[in-house]
PADO-719257 format. One record per residue (C-alpha): residue in three letters; y, x negated, z. Coordinates in Angstrom, 3 decimals. Layout:
residues N
PT    aa          Y          X          Z
PT   ALA          Y          X          Z
...
end
This chain:
residues 313
PT    aa          Y          X          Z
PT   MET    -15.801     -0.235     14.937
PT   PRO    -12.767     -2.548     14.712
PT   CYS    -13.326     -5.977     16.247
PT   ARG     -9.771     -6.521     17.515
PT   LYS     -6.821     -4.373     18.587
PT   LEU     -3.166     -5.378     18.186
PT   GLU     -1.204     -3.547     20.893
PT   GLY      2.543     -3.359     21.400
PT   HIS      4.193     -0.886     19.039
PT   THR      5.473      2.298     20.654
PT   ALA      5.161      4.537     17.578
PT   LYS      2.918      4.855     14.531
PT   VAL      2.125      1.653     12.631
PT   SER      3.302      2.453      9.121
PT   CYS      2.460     -0.694      7.122
PT   ILE      0.352     -3.820      7.628
PT   LEU      0.078     -7.141      5.781
PT   HIS     -2.030    -10.286      5.922
PT   LEU      0.297    -13.285      5.767
PT   PRO     -0.443    -16.545      3.888
PT   GLY     -2.734    -18.968      5.686
PT   GLY     -5.028    -16.281      7.050
PT   GLN     -3.936    -16.629     10.687
PT   ARG     -1.192    -14.017     10.945
PT   ILE     -0.736    -10.278     10.487
PT   MET      2.579     -8.473     10.011
PT   THR      3.132     -4.828     10.940
PT   CYS      6.017     -2.393     10.945
PT   SER      6.403      0.836     12.822
PT   TYR      8.362      4.006     13.333
PT   ASP      9.565      2.323     16.554
PT   GLY     12.029      0.378     14.360
PT   SER     10.386     -3.028     14.562
PT   LEU      8.484     -5.565     12.499
PT   ARG      6.015     -7.717     14.416
PT   VAL      3.869    -10.756     13.665
PT   TRP      0.460    -11.223     15.289
PT   ASN     -2.107    -13.968     15.697
PT   SER     -5.172    -12.612     13.921
PT   GLU     -7.588    -14.599     16.111
PT   SER     -6.223    -13.736     19.554
PT   GLY     -4.511    -10.445     18.715
PT   ALA     -1.396    -11.638     20.572
PT   GLN      2.097    -11.011     19.252
PT   ILE      3.882    -14.101     17.939
PT   GLY      7.510    -14.285     19.008
PT   ASP      9.857    -11.375     19.539
PT   ASP     10.110     -8.140     17.608
PT   TRP     12.067     -8.289     14.355
PT   ARG     14.792     -5.649     14.470
PT   ASP     17.888     -4.613     12.552
PT   GLY     19.116     -1.240     13.720
PT   GLU     17.159      1.621     15.220
PT   SER     15.712      3.335     12.151
PT   ALA     11.983      3.661     11.622
PT   VAL     10.525      0.918      9.435
PT   ILE      8.177      2.611      6.993
PT   ALA      7.299      0.116      4.246
PT   LEU      6.738     -3.625      3.833
PT   ALA      6.182     -5.831      0.797
PT   LEU      5.681     -9.604      0.887
PT   SER      7.215    -11.721     -1.868
PT   PRO      4.757    -13.541     -4.171
PT   ASP      5.738    -16.915     -2.676
PT   GLY      5.318    -15.608      0.884
PT   LYS      8.811    -16.692      1.916
PT   LYS     10.467    -13.276      2.147
PT   VAL      9.464     -9.763      3.091
PT   ALA     11.189     -6.552      2.037
PT   SER     11.240     -3.597      4.402
PT   GLY     12.103      0.036      3.777
PT   SER     13.584      2.162      6.531
PT   GLY     14.394      5.689      7.544
PT   ASP     18.103      4.990      7.069
PT   GLY     17.556      4.564      3.309
PT   ALA     18.167      0.805      3.282
PT   VAL     15.974     -1.942      1.874
PT   ARG     16.212     -5.110      3.946
PT   LEU     15.200     -8.580      2.828
PT   TRP     13.934    -10.820      5.645
PT   ASP     13.443    -14.583      5.800
PT   MET      9.908    -15.321      6.992
PT   GLU     10.904    -18.579      8.705
PT   THR     13.940    -17.352     10.630
PT   SER     12.814    -13.716     11.198
PT   LYS     16.338    -12.665     10.207
PT   VAL     17.723    -10.273      7.629
PT   ILE     19.008    -12.112      4.554
PT   THR     20.600     -9.076      2.949
PT   LYS     20.543     -5.288      3.019
PT   TRP     20.439     -3.145     -0.113
PT   THR     21.909      0.334      0.142
PT   GLY     21.959      3.216     -2.281
PT   HIS     19.067      5.486     -1.356
PT   VAL     20.060      8.557      0.635
PT   GLY     16.556      9.239      1.959
PT   SER     13.887      7.245      3.758
PT   VAL     12.420      4.360      1.760
PT   LYS      8.697      5.080      1.750
PT   SER      7.266      2.429     -0.587
PT   LEU      8.122     -1.027     -1.951
PT   CYS      6.618     -3.437     -4.454
PT   TRP      7.658     -6.870     -5.757
PT   ASN      7.170     -7.741     -9.386
PT   ARG      4.855    -10.636    -10.211
PT   ASP      7.712    -13.133    -10.650
PT   GLY      9.366    -12.317     -7.337
PT   GLU     12.659    -11.559     -9.063
PT   ARG     12.682     -7.788     -8.601
PT   VAL     11.720     -5.211     -6.002
PT   VAL     11.100     -1.551     -6.771
PT   SER     11.700      1.003     -4.017
PT   GLY     10.597      4.625     -3.775
PT   SER     12.522      7.021     -1.569
PT   PHE     12.469     10.529     -0.191
PT   ASP     15.739     11.070     -2.062
PT   GLY     13.555     11.692     -5.139
PT   THR     14.275      8.399     -6.882
PT   ALA     12.891      4.936     -7.506
PT   ARG     15.222      1.968     -7.950
PT   VAL     14.647     -1.581     -9.167
PT   TRP     16.672     -4.239     -7.343
PT   ASP     17.560     -7.712     -8.547
PT   VAL     16.635     -9.997     -5.664
PT   LYS     19.367    -12.567     -6.308
PT   SER     22.279    -10.215     -6.857
PT   GLY     21.117     -7.261     -4.771
PT   GLU     22.172     -4.934     -7.583
PT   VAL     20.212     -1.973     -8.919
PT   ILE     19.210     -3.075    -12.417
PT   LEU     17.053     -0.095    -13.303
PT   GLY     17.432      3.467    -12.136
PT   PRO     17.726      5.527    -10.215
PT   LEU     14.579      6.915    -11.825
PT   HIS     14.597     10.622    -11.005
PT   THR     11.101     11.893    -10.211
PT   GLY     12.029     15.435     -9.253
PT   TYR     10.293     15.120     -5.878
PT   ASP     10.218     12.737     -2.906
PT   VAL      8.610      9.423     -3.875
PT   ASP      5.660      8.590     -1.631
PT   ALA      4.282      5.596     -3.584
PT   VAL      5.572      3.086     -6.106
PT   VAL      3.874      0.070     -7.700
PT   TYR      4.394     -2.432    -10.517
PT   SER      1.754     -2.996    -13.177
PT   PRO      0.353     -6.556    -13.034
PT   ASP      2.145     -7.548    -16.252
PT   ASN      5.488     -6.180    -14.990
PT   SER      5.777     -3.843    -17.988
PT   MET      5.381     -0.528    -16.134
PT   ILE      6.137      1.149    -12.827
PT   ALA      4.026      3.958    -11.409
PT   THR      5.426      6.516     -8.958
PT   GLY      3.532      9.094     -6.925
PT   VAL      5.335     12.060     -5.441
PT   VAL      5.352     14.647     -2.691
PT   THR      5.199     18.088     -4.271
PT   PHE      3.421     21.417     -4.317
PT   PRO     -0.202     22.304     -5.151
PT   GLU     -1.061     22.277     -8.847
PT   LYS      2.204     20.482     -9.680
PT   ASP      1.664     16.923     -8.497
PT   TYR      1.846     14.079    -10.863
PT   ILE      2.025     10.343    -11.211
PT   ARG      4.797      9.184    -13.475
PT   ILE      4.493      5.976    -15.489
PT   TRP      7.814      4.368    -16.449
PT   ASP      8.796      1.599    -18.852
PT   GLU     10.089     -1.203    -16.640
PT   LYS     12.630     -2.448    -19.163
PT   THR     14.180      0.828    -20.306
PT   GLY     13.374      3.248    -17.494
PT   GLU     11.954      5.686    -20.033
PT   LEU      9.105      7.935    -18.941
PT   ILE      5.845      6.919    -20.642
PT   ILE      3.546      9.638    -19.339
PT   ASN      2.890     12.131    -16.523
PT   LEU     -0.583     12.001    -15.019
PT   ARG     -1.570     15.401    -13.644
PT   GLY     -4.913     15.610    -11.945
PT   HIS     -4.462     15.664     -8.198
PT   GLN     -4.028     18.995     -6.477
PT   TYR     -1.793     17.735     -3.695
PT   THR      0.788     15.049     -2.858
PT   VAL      0.071     11.610     -4.321
PT   THR      0.373      9.338     -1.289
PT   CYS     -0.716      5.911     -2.553
PT   LEU     -1.218      3.870     -5.710
PT   ALA     -2.904      0.554     -6.543
PT   TRP     -3.218     -1.245     -9.862
PT   SER     -6.258     -3.414    -10.630
PT   ALA     -5.460     -7.105    -11.149
PT   ASP     -6.290     -6.940    -14.858
PT   GLY     -4.132     -3.845    -15.337
PT   ARG     -6.918     -1.787    -16.894
PT   MET     -7.241      0.653    -13.997
PT   LEU     -4.809      2.557    -11.797
PT   PHE     -6.050      4.068     -8.529
PT   SER     -4.320      7.014     -6.881
PT   GLY     -4.919      8.683     -3.527
PT   SER     -3.680     12.075     -2.421
PT   LEU     -3.682     14.641      0.341
PT   GLY     -6.619     16.209     -1.467
PT   ASP    -10.230     15.130     -1.114
PT   SER    -10.549     12.402     -3.720
PT   ILE     -9.158      9.121     -4.980
PT   LYS     -8.916      8.888     -8.756
PT   MET     -9.376      5.910    -11.056
PT   TRP     -7.407      6.090    -14.319
PT   ASN     -7.991      4.196    -17.562
PT   THR     -4.561      2.743    -18.369
PT   THR     -5.262      2.615    -22.102
PT   THR     -6.151      6.288    -22.503
PT   TRP     -4.505      7.473    -19.259
PT   GLN     -7.570      9.572    -18.536
PT   PRO     -9.281      9.777    -15.121
PT   ILE    -12.611      7.953    -15.329
PT   ALA    -13.920      8.203    -11.755
PT   ASN    -13.440     10.028     -8.462
PT   PHE    -14.057      8.574     -5.020
PT   ASN    -14.852     11.732     -3.079
PT   HIS    -14.203     12.010      0.648
PT   ALA    -13.588     14.791      3.134
PT   SER    -10.081     13.898      4.245
PT   SER     -6.643     13.042      2.884
PT   ALA     -6.073      9.477      1.687
PT   LEU     -2.949      7.945      3.227
PT   ALA     -3.303      4.421      1.806
PT   ILE     -5.542      2.427     -0.530
PT   ALA     -6.053     -1.275     -1.251
PT   ILE     -8.165     -3.292     -3.683
PT   SER    -10.148     -6.288     -2.429
PT   PRO     -9.124     -9.746     -3.688
PT   ASN    -12.308    -10.037     -5.772
PT   GLY    -11.625     -6.672     -7.398
PT   CYS    -15.017     -5.235     -6.417
PT   PHE    -14.042     -2.919     -3.570
PT   LEU    -11.524     -0.230     -2.772
PT   ALA    -10.526      0.522      0.815
PT   SER     -9.058      3.858      1.835
PT   ALA     -7.166      4.870      4.972
PT   LEU     -7.931      8.486      5.802
PT   PHE     -6.275     11.192      7.855
PT   ASP     -9.546     11.879      9.701
PT   GLY     -9.236      8.554     11.554
PT   THR    -11.538      6.491      9.351
PT   ALA    -11.181      3.643      6.918
PT   ARG    -13.775      3.566      4.140
PT   LEU    -14.979      0.898      1.741
PT   TRP    -15.948      1.904     -1.800
PT   SER    -17.665      0.187     -4.686
PT   ILE    -15.378      0.211     -7.707
PT   GLU    -18.399     -0.317     -9.953
PT   ASP    -20.219      2.891     -9.048
PT   GLY    -17.683      4.856     -6.992
PT   GLN    -19.988      5.090     -3.986
PT   PRO    -19.078      4.511     -0.318
PT   ILE    -20.269      1.264      1.243
PT   GLY    -21.640      1.232      4.770
PT   SER    -20.364      3.434      7.561
PT   PRO    -16.719      4.455      8.009
PT   VAL    -14.639      2.320     10.365
PT   GLN    -13.661      4.724     13.147
PT   HIS    -10.192      4.853     14.721
PT   PRO     -8.723      6.982     17.552
PT   LYS     -6.289      8.783     15.216
PT   SER     -5.369      8.944     11.526
PT   VAL     -5.223      5.624      9.675
PT   SER     -1.842      5.131      8.019
PT   CYS     -2.124      1.765      6.246
PT   LEU     -4.505     -1.094      5.472
PT   SER     -4.742     -4.574      3.977
PT   PHE     -7.496     -6.997      2.932
PT   SER     -7.449    -10.632      4.059
PT   ALA     -7.253    -13.243      1.278
PT   ASN    -11.012    -13.849      1.459
PT   GLY    -11.779    -10.137      1.633
PT   ASN    -13.703    -10.426      4.891
PT   ILE    -11.216     -8.767      7.246
PT   LEU     -9.731     -5.305      6.855
PT   ALA     -6.509     -4.775      8.803
PT   THR     -5.550     -1.184      9.556
PT   GLY     -2.595      0.562     11.149
PT   CYS     -3.102      3.722     13.144
PT   SER     -1.144      6.708     14.410
PT   ASP     -2.143      5.720     17.947
PT   ASN      0.597      3.014     17.699
PT   ASN     -1.922      0.171     17.358
PT   ALA     -3.231     -2.033     14.573
PT   TYR     -6.862     -3.078     14.188
PT   LEU     -8.879     -5.834     12.525
PT   SER    -12.424     -5.176     11.283
PT   ASP    -14.938     -7.675      9.938
PT   ILE    -16.351     -6.122      6.744
PT   SER    -18.031     -9.263      5.382
PT   GLN    -21.596     -8.147      6.119
PT   MET    -20.959     -4.706      4.666
PT   SER    -19.689     -6.114      1.380
PT   ARG    -22.402     -8.796      1.180
PT   GLU    -25.172     -6.250      1.647
PT   HIS    -23.714     -4.092     -1.103
PT   GLN    -23.470     -6.996     -3.543
PT   VAL    -27.059     -7.984     -2.788
PT   GLY    -28.148     -4.397     -3.351
PT   LEU    -26.456     -4.301     -6.753
PT   SER    -28.055     -7.604     -7.783
PT   GLU    -31.507     -6.201     -6.978
PT   LEU    -31.127     -3.197     -9.261
PT   PRO    -33.340     -3.337    -12.363
PT   ASP    -31.719     -4.408    -15.607
PT   VAL    -31.826     -1.415    -17.938
PT   GLY    -29.562     -2.877    -20.584
end
């Protein structure tokens, strides 16, 4: 069970981040606010961050930790200053809720995915759209940069047997490939740090791992509920999944097997984030609360178990 509860939001917690330094958590919610929390005490730090009344659905922290981008139900992307808690600028252009955001590695661009069926790449300095809109044909539920900044992956909301992940060239906006394999909406994406693997979660009963050289699925992480969010541990060994059935699960990327028991929550788990050392899993829940769970023992026991396996090489 989670070791700490962060209480205060009045609607579903839609995104959660560990902030630099390891002592603070940031959340956003359909109640229209961003909030910062002390990870040790669970107490909120300062006042709510607000700009308008729209639901805040997505967050993405800049690589230098000085700014955070938020995506809202009003279609705007807002850039916030982490020191002042104020909006620096607001980017408009989407005509549907902004569901997903990702910074590029250099911190110069932000890609946004929206329920208007497009993804857009924004220049952080000018606030202009410098690539796109990329038309996906369906509402965009997930968007992520490749680690080398050369590609953008989008996952969409669509109908059974017709879902896909689209891979785009980041410089030209040209479509590289469609990945068809999931049976239902692709809700979340995560790229491995070395860029060799792309993970995708869906409203079906599995998370897929794709080889980004061949673009073929090479593993399934099978579960009994829809995946609403995924995250890769800092050491690259584990995958965490937030599931509709109210659990968060830890998986071994090496063998695709679940690790330990599921972390139980009162309602569906909407988002999650690893701490920098990989020991704490932060989760956001549809019960309006966020939770912190110590997973250090679980991951240590798994690594010990793998080291004790016989060498058959």
